C-alpha positions in Angstrom: -8.4 181.5 43.7 -8.9 182.8 47.4 -7.6 179.6 48.8 -4.1 180.0 47.2 -3.4 183.1 49.2 -3.6 181.9 52.5 -1.6 178.8 51.7 1.2 181.0 50.6 0.8 183.1 53.6 1.1 180.2 55.9 4.1 178.8 54.2 5.6 182.3 54.5 5.1 182.4 57.8 6.1 179.0 58.6 9.5 179.5 56.7 9.9 182.6 58.5 9.5 181.2 61.8 11.7 178.1 60.9 14.5 180.7 59.7 14.1 182.7 62.8 14.1 179.7 65.1 17.1 178.3 63.2 18.8 181.6 63.7 18.6 181.7 67.3 19.8 178.0 67.7 23.2 177.6 67.4 23.6 174.2 65.8 27.0 173.9 63.9 27.5 171.7 60.9 29.4 169.2 63.0 26.2 168.6 65.3 24.0 168.6 62.3 25.9 165.7 60.9 26.2 163.9 64.4 22.1 164.2 64.3 22.0 162.8 60.6 24.1 160.3 61.3 22.4 159.2 64.6 18.9 159.4 63.0 20.3 157.0 60.2 21.8 154.6 62.7 18.6 154.5 64.7 16.1 154.1 62.0 13.8 151.3 61.6 15.2 148.8 59.1 11.7 147.8 57.9 10.9 151.4 57.2 13.9 153.2 56.2 14.1 156.9 56.0 12.3 158.2 52.7 14.7 159.3 50.0 13.0 162.4 49.5 13.1 163.2 53.1 17.1 162.2 53.3 17.9 164.5 50.1 16.1 167.2 51.6 18.1 167.2 55.0 21.2 166.6 52.9 20.4 169.7 50.9 19.4 171.8 54.1 23.2 170.7 55.2 24.5 172.2 51.9 22.6 175.5 52.2 23.8 175.5 55.9 27.5 175.3 54.7 27.0 177.8 52.1 25.3 180.3 54.4 28.0 180.1 56.9 30.7 180.6 54.0 28.6 183.8 52.7 28.5 184.8 56.6 32.0 184.6 57.0 32.9 186.1 53.7 30.5 189.3 54.8 32.4 189.4 58.1 35.9 189.3 56.5 34.9 192.1 54.0 33.3 194.1 56.8 36.6 193.7 59.0 38.6 194.7 55.8 36.7 197.6 55.0 36.9 198.9 58.6 40.7 198.6 58.6 40.9 200.4 55.3 38.7 203.2 56.6 40.8 203.6 59.8 44.2 203.8 57.7 42.6 206.4 55.7 41.4 208.6 58.7 45.0 208.2 60.1 46.5 209.1 56.8 44.1 212.3 56.5 45.1 213.2 60.1 
């Protein structure tokens, strides 16, 4: 049973490191698609990209798009709330 905890800890640390690295690198969805297409064009025809790996990359792209949409929605909500607060303060004065 002691072998399970370190593996989980390593995965969490690797995931956290990957997320931190992804956050520090600004790769937009167009750049990601360009990289994916380039990878597909330059793959060895005798050993094509593994289906599971390809699905994983497409899933990551989908997740990236959803996270960008969520971030934009949060930013828009924050801007709206700031405007609302400013208007309420002006009405009180």
